[in-house]
N, C-alpha and C positions, 0 to 999 in steps of 0.2 A: 884475499882476508875477510874474515866476519867481523861484525862492526857491530858493537853493542853498546845501549845505553846503561850508564852505572847512576842506581835509584837511591839518593841519598834520604830526601823528606825529610830537609832540614827543619827547623824550629826557625820562625821569623819574630819575635818581637813587635809586636800591636801588629801581627795577625791571627788570626784564628788557627787553631789547626786545623778545622774542618774545612777550611777555606784550600790551607797548605796542601790537605790531600786531596781535594777537587783538583787541584791545578798538575801537583804532579803524577796522578792517575790519567790524567787528560795525556800528559805528553807520555807516560810510558803506552799508553793504548792506542795512540799516533802513531807512535813508532814502527810499528806492524807496514801500516800504508805508505809511511815516507821510506821505507826500505832498508829499517835496520834487521838486523838479524838476531839480536838476543836483547833481551831485559834481564837487567843484574840487581835487585836490589839488596843493600849491605842487610845486616843483622848488627841495629845497634839497640839502648835500652836509656830510658830517663832523663835524657839530658837533647838540648835543638839541638845538639852535634849531628843526630839521624835520628828519626823518629817509625823505625821499623822493627820492634820486639820481634813479630813472627813473620819473616820472610814467607815461606812456604804459605800461609795464608793468603797473604797479600798475593801470591802470584796463583793461587787457586782461583782468587776475583778475577785476576787478569786472565786466565787462560778462558774464561767464559766468555770473556770479549775480542778475544782474538784466533786466529785460525792457524798461521803458520809460523811465528815467531816463536822463539827458542827462548826457554823459562829456566834461571840460574838464581838458585838461590847463593847468594856472593859476598857472605858465604854462611853457612851453618858454624856459629862459633861453637866446637865441641866442648868444651869445656863447662861450658853453659847448660849445654842439652843432655838431657838422658838418649844415649845411642839408641836404645830402642825406639824412641820418639821418634827420632831422624831418619832411620829406615821406615820408619810406618808413613813420616810425613811424604816423605822422597817418594815413595810408592806409590801412593796416592796420587800426588800430584800430578807425577808420571802417567796415570790413569785418566785421570780428567782432560788432559791436553793432549792426550791421544800418544805418548812417547815424545814430546816436547822439553824434554827436562836435560837440564845440565848440570850437576853438585857441585857446588863450593864449599870446601872444608877451610875453617882457619883454627887459629886456637884465642886469639883476643890479645889486646894490649892494653887496655884502659883499664887501671886499677881499681878507680870508681866504681866501674861497671862490677868488677869481678866482687867488690867488697858489697855491693848493693844487692848482689845477686848468692852471696854468702859461698863463695867459693874460692877459698886462698887465692892469691896470685903467684907465689911460687909452686903452686902445683901445676900450674897451665899445661907444661912439658908433657910431663909424665900422662895427667887425664888425656889429653891431645893424643899421645900416641898410644894409650890402649884403648880409647874410641875410636879412633881411626881402623884401626885394624878391626873391631865389632862390627861397625858401620859398615864397611867394605864387605865382610863376609856375607852380611844379613841382607844386602841389595843384590848378592848375587844368589844365597840360596834360599832367602827368605826366612832363613831361620836365624835367631840370634839367641845368640849364648856367651856368657862371662865367667872368668873367675879370677878376673886381676885384681891388683891393688885397691881401686877406685871402682870396679864394676863388678858386682855380682846378680850377674842375671842366669836363671835357670832357662833352660833351652825351652823355645817356643817358637812356634810359626806365625808368622805377621798376615795378616789377613786385610785386603786383596794381596794375593803372593805377587814378584816380580814378573810381569809378565815380556819382559826384554832384557839383555845384559844390559846392565851401565858401566862395562868396560870400554874405556874411550872417553867418556863423558863425565869422569869424575876429577874436578881439580882442587890446587891447595893454593893457600896465599902462600907466598915465599919471599918474606921480608929479610931475611935472618939467613945464613949460611946454613943453620941447620934445619929451618925449615926447608930451603931448596932441596937439600940431601936427604933429608925425608920426603919428600914428593918424588922426587925421582926412585928411591928405594921402595916407596910402595906402587911404583906405577902409576902416577897422577900426574894430570899436566900443572903447569906452575904458570901462577897470577901473579903479576909485578905492578904496584902502585908505582908512578912517576916520581918520585921523591930526591933522586938522585943522579947525576949523571950518566947515560946512557953505555960512553965508554968504560963506567966505573961497572955498571950493573951488568956487562954484559959477560962478564967471567961468570957470575951466578949461573946466567942463562946456559952456559957450555959445561958448566959444573953439571945442572940440572940434566941436559942432554946426554953426558955420559956416564952417570948415575944409573939414570932410567936406561940405556940400551943394555948396559953391564947385567942389570937387574932383572931386563925382563927380554933381552935379545930383540927388541923391535925399537925404532925412533921415536922420540917422544912426540905428542903433537905440537902444535906452536904453541907457544907461551902466549898470555893474554897481557897484555900490558893496558893500564887502566891510567886517566888523564883526565885533568879538567881541561877542558875546552873554550874559547871564544874566536870567532870569528868574523872579524868585521871586512867592507870594502876597505876600509880608510886605515893603514897600517898602524898610524900614530896612535889612532881612538883605540884600536884592538889592544896596543901597549899599553895605554891608558887604564883601560877596563883591568887589564891582568892584573897592572899594580894596585889597583883598587879592589877587584873581587879574590883572583888568585892570592894574593897577598895576604885578604883578609881570611882567607880559608885557610891558609898556611897558621896562621894567629888561633886560628882555631881548633885545629890540630894541637898545636903547641898545649893550647889549655887544655884539652879533652884528654889527650893522653899523657898530660902532667911531663912531658919528654924532657925537662930541664931540671924534673927533681933528681931525687936520689931513688927513687921509688925501685928503680931496674936493680940499682947495684946492692939492694936488700932484698932481694928477688932468691935469694938462693940459688943464682947461678941460672935460672928457669930464662932470664932474658939478660944474659952477657955481653954479649952484641948490644944491645940496646943501651946498657950501661956506659960502654965506650963511647957510643954515639952520644952519648947525653954529655957526659963529661967533654966532648969536642965541643956540642953546641955551646955550652956553658964556657967554654973558652973562644969563642968566633965570632968575630962580627956581627949583629944579625942582619944588618942591611947586604951585607955579603952572602949568608945563607938564602935569605928570600929570592935576593938575583938567581942564586943557581936554582932555587926552585920552581921559581917562572922559568928557567930556561929548560928545565927539564920535561914541562908540561907545555901543551898546544895553544898558542896564541900568535894573532897576526890575517894577515889577508890569506885568501887561499890558497894562493901560490906559496907561500911561507910554513903555510903547515904542511903541504903536501912534499914540499923539500924538507921538513925536521924530520917525519916521518920515513923519508928515504931514506934519508943519514939512519935513521934509528935503524931501518933494516940492513942498510951495510953493515951494520955493529952486529946484531944478533940473528940476522936471517930471518925467517918468514915468522911472522907472529899476527894474532887478533888483535882487536884493538877494543877498549870499552870509554867512552866518554863521559865526564859528566858534563853537563849542559846549563846548570845553574847551582850557584853556591853561594856561601856568604852572603845573603841578602841580594843578589842582584836581581833586577826589576825582572818582571815576567818578558815586559816589552821586547825586553832586550837578549832574555833566555829562547823568544820563539825569534828573534829575527837570525841570530845567531845559529840557530838548529837550522833555521832553512838555507841560509847561503852555504853551510856546511852538506846539508844535501844535494843543494845545486852543483856545487862546485867541487867540492871534495872528494864526496863518496864516488861519483862516477869516476875518478882517476882510480883510488885507491882498492878499490873492489877486485879488481882485476889482478890484484898483487897475490 
């Protein structure tokens, strides 16, 4: 199992952005010496939810501070980016990191980010599908060209040229059935966030594996599952922290993505599965939803976390893991203590899986 850090760079009221960047960069760079395998910054714009408008630029800085840890934009949100520039950024990052790059691609979910970036929310699926083909071809050939509905790109060679293949190094966020199927058909690994019981999500993982094998004639790489994580020697304290900060993050998710709104129902079918999810959320007791969210993520003493990961492995097979170490304003002293205990007591057990 490979273990990565999902980097959020969340804004904190009353804390200057420069202080947040200093702290979060230290966490990222220290990850290499602590034995983590991947660093995975998100792409988000404009709001405290996450402050990483250019994850490739961030990783270029981190590349110069590290030697072996893999670097994964998680993800490039393709509808927000020119596919030509995604190809250029990915290849350049691969050069300056000596081949340590893994690519993540997603289509985005927050309508308010789409609106500010002047991209119609309803176009996200078609834009992603078109851009993904362009990017994947460009990463392999070094040439970018397009004549699709949204992208008109005369054939051009990028420089520097790709120095090695990206096959097996590209993942797609798969949180809807359509995205899971698209990832398999395109030959991409699948990345899933822990927002639902894994007994339910297991069907998506298997669907991805089946489509991947049928389309590509080979086994899919292990999925990456991304979790909020907090570990403490005291199980009760770990639960209290989860009910404060994981629940707090869930509220941030509701607000940032406007998950209780009619946005998804009004997206022209681009977010049909999310429209159904929003309807269900509006009709469900919110405490029950929060409890289910906490149960899907990772909190507890080391033994509980190892047991939860073992149960997940029994449900979905082999997987790689990304953990968010701090979120929803968690004090940094608690972030550091949880990280150390995870590294000392959890990672040695699960790395050999």
